[in-house]
C-alpha positions as CSV (number, residue, x, y, z in Angstrom):
1,M,-16.1,20.0,18.9
2,G,-17.7,17.0,19.8
3,R,-18.0,18.0,23.4
4,I,-20.2,21.2,22.3
5,L,-22.3,18.8,20.0
6,D,-22.8,16.3,23.0
7,A,-23.9,19.1,25.5
8,V,-26.4,20.5,23.2
9,A,-27.7,17.4,22.1
10,P,-26.7,14.7,24.9
11,V,-25.6,11.4,23.1
12,R,-28.7,9.5,25.1
13,L,-31.1,11.5,22.9
14,G,-29.8,9.4,20.1
15,P,-29.2,10.7,16.4
16,R,-32.5,10.8,15.4
17,F,-33.1,13.8,17.7
18,R,-30.0,15.6,16.5
19,W,-31.4,15.5,13.0
20,L,-34.7,17.0,14.2
21,L,-32.8,19.5,16.3
22,A,-30.9,20.7,13.4
23,S,-33.8,21.0,11.3
24,S,-35.9,23.1,13.8
25,W,-32.8,25.3,14.5
26,T,-32.4,26.0,10.8
27,A,-36.4,26.6,10.4
28,N,-36.3,28.9,13.5
29,L,-33.6,31.0,11.5
30,G,-35.6,31.4,8.5
31,D,-38.7,32.0,10.4
32,G,-37.1,34.7,12.5
33,I,-35.4,36.5,9.5
34,A,-39.2,36.6,7.8
35,F,-40.4,37.6,11.2
36,A,-38.6,41.0,10.8
37,A,-38.9,41.0,6.8
38,G,-42.7,40.6,6.7
39,P,-44.0,43.5,8.5
40,L,-41.5,45.6,6.6
41,L,-42.7,44.1,3.3
42,V,-46.3,44.8,4.0
43,A,-45.3,48.5,5.0
44,S,-44.0,49.0,1.9
45,Q,-47.1,48.3,0.1
46,T,-49.4,49.9,2.3
47,R,-49.5,52.4,5.1
48,S,-53.1,51.6,5.9
49,P,-53.6,50.6,9.7
50,A,-56.4,48.3,8.7
51,L,-54.3,46.5,6.1
52,V,-51.4,46.2,8.4
53,S,-53.1,44.7,11.2
54,M,-55.1,41.8,8.7
55,S,-51.6,41.1,7.7
56,V,-51.1,40.0,11.7
57,L,-54.4,38.5,11.8
58,L,-54.0,36.2,8.9
59,Q,-50.8,34.5,10.6
60,Y,-53.3,33.6,13.5
61,L,-56.4,32.7,11.4
62,P,-55.0,29.6,9.7
63,W,-54.6,28.0,13.4
64,L,-58.3,28.4,14.0
65,L,-59.4,27.5,10.5
66,F,-57.1,24.4,9.9
67,G,-55.6,23.7,13.6
68,L,-57.9,20.9,14.6
69,Y,-57.8,19.2,10.9
70,A,-53.9,19.2,10.8
71,G,-53.6,17.3,14.2
72,A,-56.0,14.7,12.7
73,I,-53.9,14.4,9.5
74,A,-51.0,14.3,11.5
75,D,-52.3,11.2,13.5
76,R,-53.5,9.2,10.1
77,T,-50.7,10.0,7.9
78,D,-46.9,9.4,7.6
79,R,-45.8,12.0,10.0
80,R,-42.4,12.7,8.5
81,R,-43.7,12.8,4.9
82,L,-46.6,15.4,5.8
83,I,-43.8,17.7,7.2
84,I,-41.6,17.1,4.0
85,V,-44.7,18.0,2.0
86,A,-45.8,21.3,3.9
87,N,-42.7,22.6,3.8
88,L,-42.4,22.0,0.1
89,L,-45.5,23.9,-0.5
90,R,-44.2,26.7,1.8
91,A,-41.2,27.1,-0.1
92,V,-43.4,27.1,-3.4
93,V,-45.6,30.2,-2.1
94,L,-42.3,31.7,-0.8
95,V,-40.5,31.2,-4.4
96,G,-43.8,32.8,-5.7
97,L,-43.5,35.9,-3.5
98,C,-39.8,36.1,-4.5
99,L,-40.8,36.1,-8.4
100,T,-43.3,39.0,-7.9
101,I,-40.9,41.1,-5.7
102,V,-38.2,40.8,-8.2
103,T,-40.8,41.2,-11.5
104,D,-42.1,44.4,-9.5
105,I,-45.4,43.3,-9.7
106,V,-46.1,42.4,-6.0
107,D,-48.8,44.5,-4.1
108,I,-50.6,44.1,-0.9
109,R,-53.1,41.4,-2.0
110,L,-50.5,39.1,-3.3
111,V,-48.5,39.9,0.0
112,L,-51.6,39.1,2.0
113,L,-52.3,36.0,0.2
114,A,-48.9,34.6,0.7
115,V,-49.0,35.4,4.5
116,F,-52.4,33.4,4.8
117,L,-50.8,30.4,2.7
118,I,-47.5,30.1,4.4
119,G,-49.2,30.3,7.8
120,T,-51.6,27.7,6.6
121,A,-48.6,25.4,5.6
122,E,-46.6,26.5,9.1
123,V,-50.1,24.8,10.8
124,F,-49.3,21.5,9.5
125,V,-45.7,21.5,9.7
126,D,-45.7,22.9,13.5
127,T,-48.5,20.4,14.6
128,T,-46.8,17.4,13.3
129,S,-43.3,18.4,14.5
130,Q,-44.6,18.3,17.8
131,T,-45.8,14.6,17.2
132,V,-42.5,13.5,16.2
133,L,-40.4,14.3,19.2
134,P,-42.2,11.9,21.8
135,M,-41.3,9.2,19.0
136,L,-37.4,10.0,19.1
137,V,-36.7,10.1,23.1
138,E,-37.5,8.5,26.1
139,K,-40.5,10.2,28.1
140,R,-37.9,11.1,30.9
141,D,-35.8,13.1,28.4
142,L,-38.7,14.9,26.7
143,G,-38.2,18.0,29.3
144,V,-34.7,18.4,28.2
145,A,-35.2,17.6,24.4
146,N,-37.9,20.5,24.3
147,A,-35.7,22.8,26.1
148,R,-33.1,22.3,23.4
149,L,-35.8,22.9,20.7
150,Q,-36.7,26.2,22.5
151,F,-33.0,27.1,23.1
152,G,-33.0,27.5,19.3
153,H,-36.3,29.3,18.8
154,I,-34.9,32.1,21.2
155,T,-31.3,32.3,19.7
156,L,-32.0,32.0,15.9
157,N,-35.7,33.1,15.8
158,Q,-35.9,36.0,18.3
159,L,-32.3,37.2,18.9
160,A,-30.5,36.5,15.5
161,G,-33.5,36.1,12.8
162,A,-34.7,39.5,13.3
163,P,-31.7,41.8,12.8
164,I,-30.7,39.6,10.3
165,G,-34.1,40.1,8.3
166,A,-34.0,43.6,9.0
167,A,-30.7,44.0,7.4
168,L,-31.2,41.6,4.4
169,F,-34.5,43.8,3.6
170,A,-32.4,46.8,3.7
171,A,-30.0,45.3,1.3
172,G,-32.7,44.1,-1.3
173,T,-36.3,43.5,-0.5
174,V,-36.4,39.9,-1.9
175,L,-33.3,38.8,-0.3
176,P,-34.8,37.7,3.3
177,F,-37.2,35.6,1.6
178,G,-35.1,34.3,-0.5
179,V,-32.9,33.0,2.5
180,Q,-36.0,31.8,4.0
181,V,-36.7,29.3,0.8
182,V,-33.1,28.1,1.4
183,C,-33.6,27.6,5.2
184,V,-37.0,25.8,4.3
185,L,-35.4,23.4,1.8
186,L,-32.3,22.7,4.2
187,G,-34.8,21.8,6.9
188,V,-36.5,19.3,4.5
189,V,-33.4,18.0,3.7
190,L,-32.6,17.3,7.5
191,V,-36.0,15.9,8.2
192,A,-35.6,13.4,5.6
193,R,-32.7,12.2,7.3
194,I,-34.7,11.1,10.3
195,A,-35.4,7.3,10.7
196,L,-39.2,6.8,11.4
197,P,-41.3,3.8,11.0
198,P,-43.1,4.2,7.2
199,G,-46.8,5.0,7.4
200,P,-49.4,6.4,9.9
201,V,-48.9,5.7,13.7
202,R,-52.2,3.8,13.9
203,D,-54.4,1.7,11.7
204,V,-57.0,4.5,10.3
205,G,-59.5,2.0,8.7
206,E,-62.7,3.5,7.7
207,T,-62.6,6.3,10.1
208,H,-63.1,9.9,8.8
209,V,-61.0,12.9,9.9
210,R,-64.1,14.5,11.7
211,R,-64.7,11.5,13.9
212,D,-60.6,11.4,14.4
213,I,-61.2,15.2,15.4
214,A,-64.0,14.4,17.6
215,D,-62.2,11.3,19.3
216,G,-59.0,13.5,19.9
217,V,-61.5,16.2,21.6
218,R,-62.9,13.4,23.7
219,W,-59.8,11.7,25.0
220,L,-58.7,15.2,26.1
221,L,-62.1,15.9,27.9
222,G,-61.8,12.3,29.2
223,H,-58.5,12.9,30.7
224,P,-58.8,15.6,33.9
225,P,-54.9,16.5,34.1
226,V,-54.6,17.4,30.4
227,R,-57.9,18.9,30.3
228,T,-57.2,21.2,33.0
229,L,-53.9,21.9,31.5
230,A,-55.6,22.9,28.2
231,L,-57.7,25.2,30.0
232,V,-54.8,27.0,31.9
233,I,-52.7,27.4,28.9
234,F,-55.8,29.0,26.9
235,T,-56.6,31.4,29.9
236,F,-53.1,32.3,30.8
237,N,-52.7,33.4,26.9
238,V,-55.3,35.4,27.2
239,T,-54.4,37.4,30.3
240,F,-50.8,37.8,28.5
241,S,-51.8,38.7,25.2
242,A,-54.2,41.5,26.6
243,A,-51.1,42.9,28.5
244,W,-48.6,42.1,25.8
245,S,-50.9,43.9,22.9
246,V,-50.3,47.2,24.5
247,L,-46.6,46.6,25.6
248,V,-45.3,49.2,22.9
249,L,-47.4,51.6,24.1
250,Y,-46.6,50.9,27.5
251,S,-42.9,51.2,26.9
252,L,-43.3,54.6,24.8
253,D,-46.2,56.1,27.2
254,V,-45.4,54.8,30.6
255,L,-41.6,54.1,30.7
256,D,-40.9,56.8,28.2
257,M,-38.5,54.5,27.1
258,G,-38.6,55.2,23.4
259,P,-38.5,52.9,20.2
260,V,-35.1,51.7,21.1
261,G,-36.3,50.7,24.6
262,Y,-39.1,48.7,23.4
263,G,-36.5,46.6,21.6
264,L,-34.7,46.3,25.0
265,L,-37.6,45.0,26.7
266,T,-38.1,42.5,23.9
267,T,-34.3,41.5,24.0
268,A,-34.4,41.1,27.8
269,A,-37.2,38.6,27.6
270,A,-35.2,36.6,25.0
271,A,-32.4,36.8,27.3
272,G,-34.2,35.5,30.2
273,G,-35.3,32.8,27.9
274,L,-31.9,31.5,27.3
275,V,-31.2,31.3,31.2
276,G,-34.8,29.2,31.4
277,T,-33.7,26.8,29.1
278,T,-30.3,26.4,29.5
279,S,-31.1,25.7,33.2
280,Y,-34.3,23.5,32.7
281,G,-32.6,20.3,33.2
282,W,-31.0,21.5,36.1
283,L,-34.4,22.4,37.5
284,E,-36.3,19.3,36.4
285,R,-33.8,17.1,38.2
286,R,-34.1,19.3,41.7
287,V,-37.4,20.7,41.9
288,P,-40.7,18.6,42.1
289,L,-42.5,19.5,38.8
290,A,-45.7,20.8,40.6
291,A,-43.6,22.9,42.4
292,L,-42.0,24.1,39.5
293,M,-45.6,24.6,37.7
294,R,-46.8,26.8,40.6
295,T,-43.8,29.0,40.6
296,C,-43.9,29.7,36.7
297,L,-47.3,30.6,37.4
298,L,-47.1,32.5,40.5
299,L,-44.4,34.5,38.8
300,E,-46.8,35.4,36.0
301,V,-49.0,36.9,38.4
302,F,-46.2,39.0,39.8
303,M,-45.1,40.0,36.2
304,H,-48.5,41.4,35.8
305,L,-48.6,43.4,39.3
306,G,-44.9,44.8,38.8
307,F,-45.9,46.1,35.3
308,A,-49.3,47.7,36.8
309,L,-47.3,49.6,39.2
310,T,-43.9,50.3,38.0
311,T,-43.1,53.4,35.6
312,V,-38.9,52.9,36.3
313,P,-37.4,51.5,32.9
314,W,-34.9,49.3,34.9
315,V,-37.4,47.7,36.7
316,A,-39.4,46.8,33.8
317,M,-36.3,45.4,32.1
318,V,-35.7,43.1,35.3
319,I,-39.5,41.9,35.3
320,M,-38.9,41.2,31.5
321,F,-35.8,39.4,32.0
322,G,-37.4,37.4,34.7
323,F,-40.7,36.6,32.4
324,G,-38.2,35.2,29.8
325,C,-36.8,33.1,32.5
326,Y,-40.2,31.4,33.8
327,A,-42.3,31.4,30.5
328,F,-39.6,29.3,28.5
329,V,-39.5,26.8,31.5
330,W,-43.2,26.9,31.8
331,G,-43.6,26.1,28.0
332,T,-40.9,23.6,27.9
333,L,-42.4,22.0,31.3
334,S,-46.1,21.9,30.0
335,Q,-45.4,20.6,26.8
336,A,-43.3,17.8,28.1
337,V,-46.0,16.9,30.7
338,R,-48.4,17.0,27.8
339,Q,-46.4,14.6,25.3
340,R,-45.7,12.2,28.2
341,A,-49.5,11.6,29.0
342,V,-50.6,11.5,25.7
343,P,-50.5,8.2,23.7
344,T,-48.4,8.4,20.2
345,E,-51.9,7.9,18.3
346,F,-53.5,10.7,19.9
347,Q,-50.5,13.4,19.7
348,G,-51.6,15.0,16.6
349,R,-54.9,15.6,17.6
350,V,-54.6,16.6,21.4
351,G,-51.6,18.9,20.3
352,S,-53.4,20.6,18.0
353,V,-56.3,21.3,20.6
354,Y,-53.6,22.9,22.6
355,L,-52.1,24.9,19.6
356,V,-55.5,26.2,18.8
357,G,-56.3,27.3,22.6
358,V,-52.7,29.0,22.4
359,F,-53.6,30.9,19.4
360,G,-57.4,31.4,20.0
361,G,-56.2,32.7,23.4
362,M,-53.7,35.3,22.1
363,V,-56.5,36.6,19.5
364,V,-59.3,36.8,22.4
365,G,-56.4,38.7,24.7
366,S,-55.3,40.8,22.2
367,G,-58.8,42.3,21.1
368,M,-59.4,42.6,24.8
369,G,-56.4,44.0,25.8
370,G,-56.8,47.2,23.1
371,L,-60.3,47.7,24.3
372,I,-59.6,47.9,27.8
373,A,-56.4,50.2,27.1
374,E,-58.6,52.3,25.3
375,R,-61.6,52.5,27.9
376,W,-59.2,52.3,31.3
377,G,-55.5,53.5,30.3
378,I,-52.5,51.7,29.0
379,T,-51.7,50.1,32.5
380,A,-55.3,48.5,33.0
381,P,-54.8,45.3,30.8
382,F,-52.2,44.5,33.3
383,W,-54.2,45.0,36.2
384,V,-56.8,42.8,34.5
385,G,-54.0,40.4,33.7
386,F,-53.2,40.1,37.4
387,V,-56.8,39.5,39.0
388,G,-57.5,37.1,35.9
389,S,-54.3,35.3,36.8
390,V,-54.5,35.3,40.6
391,V,-58.1,33.9,40.3
392,L,-57.1,31.2,37.8
393,L,-54.2,30.1,39.8
394,A,-56.2,29.8,43.0
395,L,-58.7,27.6,41.3
396,V,-56.0,25.2,40.0
397,W,-53.3,25.3,42.8
398,R,-54.2,21.7,44.1
399,Q,-54.9,20.4,40.8
400,L,-51.1,21.2,39.7
401,A,-49.8,18.5,41.6
402,H,-52.3,15.7,39.2
403,I,-51.1,17.8,36.1
404,A,-47.4,17.6,37.0
405,H,-47.7,13.8,36.7
406,A,-50.4,13.6,34.0
407,D,-48.6,10.5,32.5
408,E,-49.3,8.2,35.6
409,A,-52.9,9.5,35.8
410,A,-53.2,8.4,32.0
411,R,-52.3,4.8,33.3
412,V,-55.2,4.8,36.0
413,P,-58.5,3.0,35.4
414,S,-61.1,5.5,34.7
415,S,-63.0,4.5,37.9
416,D,-60.1,5.9,40.0
417,P,-60.9,9.3,41.2
418,V,-57.6,10.6,40.1
419,A,-58.4,9.6,36.3
420,G,-62.0,11.0,36.6
């Protein structure tokens, strides 16, 4: 048992990381259960496409409304306490939702309100949680530590959580949300075990939150590698989401795989993600970071092209498996690069800009994908994604060497050409 624990969370990462990992994995299980049960609850209350799509929008909207604010709060308060309070508030909303279900007074308005409030709490939890990791492990270990967190997201959120959530919902509508309450509260207990210096990470003085946000954006804009990485992430999320938004129609109409086939496509991506995250440490030790980043983005280009050209189900499955491999490697690597480069007192604000970019790109891309497919056909978003990603990759190809070592650029005086 001890050897398994050491393999999952190496001793050099320390006991505090193990508490964070346990909390993250517990939360991922609960979120995965809700990810399956939430849409089923919405569908049980309404068959209106507009209201169903509204429930999805309300999951993303809090990031656009409160993401930057959450980052500023994470940099000016006790981070552990903020995570605990936000999770407790999320648990309160979930308990309220459970009570409406048990008493049979639930309706679509209450469900949509709960979705928005839970999403708002998650903005503060997720933004702040990303700032804690760099406080717990050495910079050289951030890649491996992020890979371990990603592993839990894949196995518990995507693979285990969804079928468990659907099964619990079938057994009783309230059950999956009750289990999520337990997961959230257990996560709070585990986070409370992490020893961190009390209070904020910096002296806030008389500064205002709006000024803090402006300082964070200014820091990012003044750091060329980190700024370019943010633009890359936003743009590639637009092209990715444009294609992903029609994936279900692509699997049904182009590949003729049926509903089960669509599930197999997403499962193949998750299986590839397991390979990517478990091999990340090996890759980071043997492949230069710039080469690894270029390879991931180049594979993204070929993924779009492959989907645009193929009509063969098994080929699409292979592409999805490969997508899972490189996508989770890219996600782990890009996050580690940013965390190494950004000072502790700016982690919340700069990290929140990235997260707003991620979800903003998803919103923009999803809207574009539907319009493009409606006008030019189901495969058109993949062609647009291919062309767009080719152009972007060509523009940033040389800059990826600086991005991969952004932490070194952060130590260069501002008069140096590399630092801008």
